[in-house]
Backbone as CSV, one residue per row, in Angstrom:
resi,resn,N_x,N_y,N_z,CA_x,CA_y,CA_z,C_x,C_y,C_z
1,MET,0.831,-1.189,0.000,0.000,0.000,0.000,0.875,1.252,0.000
2,LYS,1.946,1.246,0.835,2.843,2.389,0.935,3.533,2.638,-0.399
3,ASN,3.964,1.565,-1.093,4.617,1.706,-2.392,3.656,2.228,-3.445
4,ASN,2.383,1.814,-3.389,1.381,2.318,-4.330,1.179,3.818,-4.147
5,PHE,1.143,4.271,-2.918,0.966,5.705,-2.630,2.164,6.491,-3.163
6,LYS,3.384,5.968,-2.928,4.605,6.620,-3.404,4.594,6.695,-4.929
7,SER,4.197,5.606,-5.581,4.133,5.572,-7.035,3.103,6.568,-7.558
8,LEU,1.966,6.650,-6.890,0.923,7.594,-7.281,1.405,9.032,-7.144
9,VAL,2.087,9.343,-6.061,2.626,10.699,-5.847,3.644,11.033,-6.929
10,LEU,4.537,10.095,-7.247,5.529,10.325,-8.296,4.865,10.505,-9.655
11,LEU,3.848,9.729,-9.933,3.127,9.844,-11.195,2.452,11.216,-11.304
12,ILE,1.800,11.638,-10.254,1.141,12.953,-10.246,2.183,14.062,-10.415
13,ALA,3.299,13.944,-9.724,4.367,14.943,-9.846,4.890,15.004,-11.272
14,ALA,5.076,13.854,-11.910,5.566,13.817,-13.297,4.559,14.461,-14.238
15,ILE,3.272,14.170,-14.053,2.238,14.768,-14.903,2.196,16.280,-14.711
16,LEU,2.254,16.731,-13.482,2.250,18.173,-13.216,3.474,18.854,-13.822
17,PHE,4.623,18.177,-13.753,5.843,18.751,-14.320,5.699,18.906,-15.832
18,ILE,5.086,17.910,-16.473,4.897,17.973,-17.926,3.881,19.052,-18.286
19,LEU,2.777,19.099,-17.553,1.734,20.075,-17.857,2.111,21.502,-17.456
20,PHE,2.811,21.650,-16.360,3.173,22.967,-15.836,4.659,23.003,-15.513
21,PRO,5.518,23.151,-16.539,6.955,23.161,-16.278,7.336,24.302,-15.353
22,ALA,8.470,24.136,-14.698,8.958,25.164,-13.774,9.010,26.499,-14.501
23,SER,8.613,27.547,-13.810,8.576,28.842,-14.480,9.997,29.371,-14.621
24,THR,10.495,29.236,-15.834,11.810,29.764,-16.139,11.643,30.876,-17.148
25,ILE,12.576,31.787,-17.151,12.536,32.873,-18.108,13.504,32.527,-19.219
26,LYS,12.968,32.347,-20.411,13.803,32.009,-21.557,14.529,33.268,-22.019
27,ALA,15.804,33.135,-22.250,16.601,34.263,-22.707,16.196,34.643,-24.127
28,GLN,16.137,35.934,-24.373,15.830,36.424,-25.711,17.017,36.163,-26.632
29,GLU,16.733,35.702,-27.818,17.791,35.442,-28.788,18.077,36.693,-29.599
30,ARG,19.301,36.800,-30.045,19.720,37.921,-30.884,19.040,37.811,-32.249
31,LYS,18.486,38.901,-32.696,17.851,38.961,-34.014,18.917,39.269,-35.060
32,ILE,18.884,38.536,-36.162,19.749,38.824,-37.298,18.893,39.590,-38.304
33,LEU,19.301,40.821,-38.592,18.514,41.690,-39.458,18.660,41.309,-40.922
34,ASN,17.590,41.569,-41.672,17.646,41.453,-43.133,16.923,42.657,-43.718
35,PHE,17.032,42.844,-45.017,16.471,44.036,-45.648,14.970,44.174,-45.416
36,ASP,14.251,43.063,-45.338,12.802,43.108,-45.154,12.389,43.623,-43.780
37,ASP,13.313,43.640,-42.823,12.997,44.152,-41.489,12.795,45.667,-41.491
38,PHE,13.310,46.335,-42.490,13.278,47.800,-42.543,12.056,48.250,-43.331
39,ALA,10.949,48.509,-42.634,9.676,48.829,-43.280,9.339,50.318,-43.223
40,GLY,10.149,51.099,-42.513,9.847,52.510,-42.348,10.194,53.343,-43.570
41,VAL,9.790,54.596,-43.505,10.047,55.568,-44.564,11.232,56.432,-44.134
42,PRO,12.204,56.637,-45.053,13.354,57.474,-44.689,12.935,58.862,-44.190
43,THR,13.679,59.343,-43.210,13.427,60.665,-42.653,13.658,61.720,-43.725
44,LEU,12.711,62.623,-43.855,12.799,63.694,-44.840,14.068,64.506,-44.616
45,GLY,14.851,64.672,-45.660,16.078,65.455,-45.584,17.302,64.680,-45.138
46,SER,17.136,63.430,-44.730,18.274,62.629,-44.285,19.090,62.163,-45.482
47,THR,20.393,62.213,-45.319,21.284,61.712,-46.371,21.787,60.298,-46.052
48,SER,21.377,59.752,-44.928,21.798,58.403,-44.535,21.188,57.357,-45.450
49,THR,21.871,56.236,-45.552,21.365,55.114,-46.335,20.365,54.299,-45.528
50,ALA,20.534,54.269,-44.210,19.671,53.434,-43.376,19.581,54.012,-41.966
51,HIS,18.568,53.537,-41.255,18.398,53.910,-39.846,17.786,52.717,-39.118
52,THR,18.351,52.395,-37.964,17.852,51.303,-37.133,17.269,51.870,-35.849
53,SER,16.063,51.432,-35.535,15.399,51.858,-34.310,15.043,50.622,-33.482
54,TYR,15.329,50.705,-32.203,14.971,49.623,-31.289,14.565,50.222,-29.948
55,THR,13.880,49.424,-29.166,13.451,49.836,-27.835,13.876,48.766,-26.836
56,VAL,14.504,49.193,-25.757,14.822,48.293,-24.656,13.819,48.596,-23.548
57,TYR,13.128,47.582,-23.089,12.123,47.777,-22.042,12.200,46.639,-21.033
58,TYR,11.627,46.888,-19.873,11.674,45.876,-18.812,10.316,45.740,-18.140
59,ARG,10.143,44.574,-17.536,9.004,44.287,-16.670,9.584,43.646,-15.418
60,TYR,8.859,43.767,-14.344,9.325,43.090,-13.140,8.151,42.586,-12.324
61,LYS,8.473,41.633,-11.496,7.484,41.108,-10.552,8.176,40.951,-9.215
62,VAL,7.381,40.835,-8.187,7.920,40.661,-6.842,7.940,39.168,-6.531
63,ASP,9.118,38.668,-6.201,9.264,37.290,-5.749,9.201,37.347,-4.223
64,GLN,8.022,37.075,-3.680,7.826,37.227,-2.235,8.520,36.134,-1.435
65,THR,8.794,34.996,-2.073,9.480,33.930,-1.337,10.924,34.327,-1.042
66,GLN,11.535,35.108,-1.969,12.918,35.544,-1.758,13.004,37.034,-1.449
67,ASN,11.851,37.686,-1.353,11.781,39.110,-1.027,12.686,39.945,-1.943
68,ARG,12.454,39.779,-3.254,13.255,40.531,-4.222,12.435,40.797,-5.482
69,LEU,12.948,41.690,-6.304,12.327,41.982,-7.600,13.007,41.130,-8.671
70,VAL,12.210,40.600,-9.586,12.736,39.795,-10.686,12.385,40.509,-11.988
71,PHE,13.420,40.811,-12.791,13.249,41.582,-14.012,13.379,40.714,-15.245
72,LYS,12.582,41.029,-16.234,12.696,40.462,-17.581,12.862,41.666,-18.509
73,VAL,13.962,41.673,-19.249,14.273,42.801,-20.126,14.299,42.304,-21.569
74,ASN,13.757,43.096,-22.470,13.733,42.744,-23.893,14.216,43.914,-24.726
75,VAL,14.675,43.593,-25.913,14.969,44.611,-26.927,14.062,44.289,-28.108
76,GLU,13.419,45.308,-28.613,12.489,45.126,-29.723,12.939,45.972,-30.901
77,PHE,13.125,45.336,-32.045,13.452,46.047,-33.272,12.184,46.714,-33.783
78,ASN,12.249,48.011,-34.045,11.078,48.767,-34.498,11.068,48.843,-36.028
79,ASN,10.387,47.890,-36.651,10.356,47.804,-38.116,9.857,49.086,-38.769
80,GLU,8.796,49.650,-38.221,8.163,50.815,-38.846,8.987,52.091,-38.692
81,LYS,9.902,52.113,-37.744,10.761,53.284,-37.555,12.150,53.079,-38.152
82,SER,12.423,51.874,-38.618,13.712,51.546,-39.227,13.541,51.557,-40.735
83,TRP,14.502,52.135,-41.406,14.376,52.233,-42.862,15.712,52.026,-43.552
84,PHE,15.609,51.738,-44.850,16.783,51.420,-45.656,16.545,51.917,-47.076
85,ARG,17.464,52.707,-47.595,17.388,53.159,-49.001,18.174,52.168,-49.854
86,ARG,17.522,51.560,-50.796,18.183,50.565,-51.641,18.380,51.040,-53.077
87,ASP,17.889,52.210,-53.369,17.939,52.704,-54.743,19.353,53.093,-55.177
88,LYS,19.710,52.717,-56.386,20.963,53.123,-57.030,22.214,52.809,-56.210
89,ARG,22.202,51.721,-55.483,23.370,51.341,-54.699,23.726,49.895,-55.015
90,SER,25.020,49.594,-55.007,25.467,48.239,-55.341,25.115,47.257,-54.230
91,PRO,24.936,45.985,-54.578,24.657,44.969,-53.554,25.750,44.903,-52.483
92,ASP,27.011,45.060,-52.865,28.102,45.032,-51.879,27.962,46.166,-50.881
93,TYR,27.671,47.353,-51.377,27.490,48.516,-50.506,26.310,48.294,-49.568
94,LEU,25.199,47.818,-50.103,24.009,47.588,-49.276,24.279,46.548,-48.193
95,ASN,24.993,45.481,-48.514,25.322,44.464,-47.509,26.247,45.020,-46.437
96,LYS,27.144,45.890,-46.835,28.040,46.537,-45.871,27.228,47.399,-44.894
97,ILE,26.257,48.122,-45.425,25.415,48.972,-44.574,24.498,48.115,-43.702
98,LEU,23.959,47.033,-44.248,23.125,46.135,-43.441,23.928,45.573,-42.275
99,ASN,25.170,45.185,-42.531,26.052,44.698,-41.461,26.244,45.781,-40.399
100,HIS,26.423,47.011,-40.844,26.589,48.117,-39.894,25.310,48.316,-39.058
101,GLU,24.163,48.243,-39.708,22.888,48.414,-38.987,22.681,47.272,-37.993
102,GLN,23.167,46.072,-38.327,23.128,44.959,-37.373,23.870,45.351,-36.103
103,GLY,24.967,46.067,-36.264,25.730,46.536,-35.104,24.924,47.451,-34.209
104,HIS,24.101,48.317,-34.804,23.250,49.185,-33.981,22.271,48.344,-33.165
105,TYR,21.654,47.358,-33.814,20.753,46.482,-33.076,21.522,45.707,-31.997
106,ASP,22.731,45.250,-32.326,23.538,44.506,-31.354,23.854,45.353,-30.132
107,ILE,24.073,46.647,-30.323,24.286,47.537,-29.178,23.054,47.499,-28.273
108,GLY,21.880,47.535,-28.875,20.647,47.420,-28.079,20.537,46.089,-27.371
109,PHE,20.956,45.027,-28.032,20.908,43.691,-27.438,21.870,43.591,-26.252
110,ILE,23.062,44.140,-26.418,24.051,44.134,-25.334,23.559,44.991,-24.169
111,MET,22.939,46.127,-24.498,22.358,46.978,-23.458,21.286,46.215,-22.687
112,LYS,20.431,45.500,-23.411,19.378,44.699,-22.769,19.982,43.741,-21.748
113,ASN,21.069,43.071,-22.157,21.711,42.118,-21.246,22.265,42.808,-20.005
114,GLU,22.873,43.983,-20.186,23.419,44.703,-19.035,22.309,45.218,-18.125
115,VAL,21.239,45.723,-18.706,20.109,46.198,-17.898,19.558,45.047,-17.061
116,GLU,19.359,43.899,-17.693,18.798,42.747,-16.978,19.710,42.299,-15.833
117,LYS,20.989,42.209,-16.116,21.946,41.787,-15.085,21.995,42.803,-13.940
118,THR,22.036,44.072,-14.287,22.132,45.127,-13.268,20.873,45.194,-12.412
119,LEU,19.711,45.227,-13.061,18.462,45.344,-12.302,18.208,44.124,-11.436
120,ASN,18.546,42.943,-11.934,18.338,41.731,-11.138,19.356,41.582,-10.015
121,GLY,20.501,42.242,-10.131,21.544,42.104,-9.120,21.557,43.192,-8.064
122,PHE,20.720,44.205,-8.220,20.726,45.347,-7.312,19.910,45.045,-6.053
123,LYS,20.376,45.554,-4.924,19.626,45.431,-3.658,18.829,46.715,-3.465
124,TYR,17.536,46.617,-3.578,16.663,47.786,-3.571,16.207,48.169,-2.170
125,SER,15.929,49.459,-2.018,15.361,49.983,-0.776,13.866,50.192,-1.002
126,LYS,13.236,50.891,-0.080,11.810,51.185,-0.249,11.575,52.164,-1.401
127,ASN,12.631,52.821,-1.864,12.548,53.736,-3.011,12.905,53.015,-4.313
128,TYR,12.500,51.773,-4.419,12.942,50.939,-5.531,12.558,51.500,-6.900
129,LYS,11.426,52.173,-7.021,11.028,52.700,-8.333,12.004,53.773,-8.815
130,MET,12.429,54.630,-7.930,13.421,55.656,-8.284,14.764,55.010,-8.593
131,GLU,15.131,53.986,-7.833,16.399,53.293,-8.063,16.402,52.586,-9.426
132,ILE,15.293,51.945,-9.761,15.176,51.279,-11.061,15.333,52.307,-12.179
133,ASP,14.610,53.405,-12.055,14.651,54.459,-13.065,16.064,55.014,-13.232
134,SER,16.733,55.255,-12.137,18.085,55.801,-12.177,19.068,54.816,-12.822
135,LEU,18.991,53.547,-12.442,19.871,52.532,-13.027,19.639,52.415,-14.532
136,PHE,18.374,52.383,-14.929,18.048,52.251,-16.344,18.555,53.459,-17.128
137,LYS,18.313,54.650,-16.619,18.752,55.870,-17.320,20.270,55.935,-17.451
138,THR,20.977,55.508,-16.434,22.444,55.507,-16.477,22.959,54.572,-17.568
139,ILE,22.398,53.380,-17.621,22.822,52.411,-18.638,22.413,52.895,-20.026
140,HIS,21.216,53.437,-20.137,20.737,53.951,-21.422,21.664,55.048,-21.947
141,ALA,22.088,55.950,-21.099,22.998,57.031,-21.501,24.337,56.461,-21.963
142,LYS,24.841,55.471,-21.258,26.109,54.827,-21.622,26.036,54.258,-23.042
143,TYR,24.942,53.597,-23.358,24.815,52.983,-24.672,24.466,54.006,-25.752
144,GLY,23.862,55.116,-25.376,23.666,56.202,-26.331,25.005,56.747,-26.807
145,LEU,25.945,56.898,-25.874,27.294,57.344,-26.231,28.016,56.294,-27.076
146,LEU,27.789,55.026,-26.775,28.407,53.953,-27.552,27.899,53.972,-28.997
147,GLU,26.621,54.263,-29.182,26.047,54.379,-30.537,26.788,55.448,-31.347
148,VAL,27.015,56.601,-30.726,27.700,57.711,-31.397,29.133,57.315,-31.746
149,ARG,29.815,56.713,-30.787,31.199,56.279,-31.010,31.276,55.255,-32.141
150,TYR,30.338,54.324,-32.159,30.280,53.294,-33.198,30.173,53.934,-34.586
151,ASP,29.238,54.870,-34.742,29.093,55.544,-36.039,30.334,56.352,-36.406
152,ASP,30.900,57.050,-35.426,32.093,57.866,-35.693,33.273,57.000,-36.133
153,GLU,33.558,55.947,-35.382,34.729,55.119,-35.679,34.590,54.338,-36.977
154,THR,33.394,53.881,-37.266,33.197,53.077,-38.483,32.833,53.941,-39.685
155,ARG,32.654,55.233,-39.460,32.161,56.136,-40.511,30.875,55.554,-41.110
156,HIS,29.964,55.191,-40.212,28.660,54.625,-40.589,28.804,53.354,-41.430
157,GLY,29.835,52.566,-41.103,30.031,51.279,-41.756,30.972,51.315,-42.950
158,LEU,31.456,52.477,-43.317,32.298,52.590,-44.512,33.769,52.291,-44.234
159,ASN,34.202,52.375,-42.977,35.572,52.032,-42.612,35.592,50.549,-42.221
160,SER,35.978,49.717,-43.171,35.903,48.259,-42.978,36.754,47.757,-41.820
161,ASP,37.937,48.353,-41.622,38.803,47.900,-40.524,38.127,48.119,-39.175
162,PHE,37.605,49.324,-38.963,36.931,49.601,-37.698,35.635,48.803,-37.583
163,GLN,34.914,48.616,-38.705,33.686,47.829,-38.664,33.989,46.399,-38.228
164,ASN,35.075,45.822,-38.756,35.464,44.458,-38.358,35.824,44.381,-36.880
165,THR,36.496,45.420,-36.371,36.834,45.465,-34.945,35.559,45.490,-34.106
166,TRP,34.605,46.310,-34.508,33.335,46.388,-33.782,32.559,45.071,-33.895
167,ASN,32.567,44.460,-35.072,31.861,43.180,-35.228,32.401,42.141,-34.248
168,LYS,33.719,42.111,-34.084,34.337,41.190,-33.121,33.875,41.534,-31.702
169,PHE,33.857,42.830,-31.379,33.388,43.287,-30.067,31.958,42.794,-29.816
170,PHE,31.075,42.988,-30.808,29.679,42.565,-30.650,29.603,41.067,-30.424
171,ASN,30.278,40.296,-31.254,30.228,38.844,-31.120,30.764,38.371,-29.768
172,ASP,31.842,38.981,-29.301,32.394,38.619,-27.992,31.408,38.937,-26.870
173,LYS,30.811,40.107,-26.926,29.867,40.517,-25.864,28.618,39.668,-25.856
174,ILE,28.133,39.316,-27.038,26.879,38.550,-27.127,27.092,37.108,-26.722
175,ARG,28.265,36.566,-26.983,28.558,35.177,-26.601,28.663,34.987,-25.102
176,LYS,28.984,36.040,-24.352,29.185,35.922,-22.888,27.956,35.404,-22.199
């Protein structure tokens, strides 16, 4: 009788595990951009070949068992705000620019990872909303400066040596 009860409990536990797996947060995968992702209209008066827009956002919940906040952070590529001019340009040039625009998205992806790590690792006080806002703004500003540096050093993707250096940087950071 005791063994039947144990077997029944194990069977129920196995069924529950299959039906309701442990709540884990799946990591967001890096998006690889292609020309079709750019659905927006070029900004009037812009001389750029392309523009990449993304949003980094977070959600959190209270884990009352551990008395802490748990954050889930995502980066979203904004198709309608991202655009690409393909007219009168060679395929090699367009691929070079697409690679450069991938770097802009990768900066957002790396920022997402840092925001998630920072927000989940911080010890909050009763002023947690202000602390969250301050941490997010600090990281956001850091990556805004990185965006500018990236464009300056690569000359918007036209300096192949610097672009290759940045590509290695992105791949190293994303693999971590």
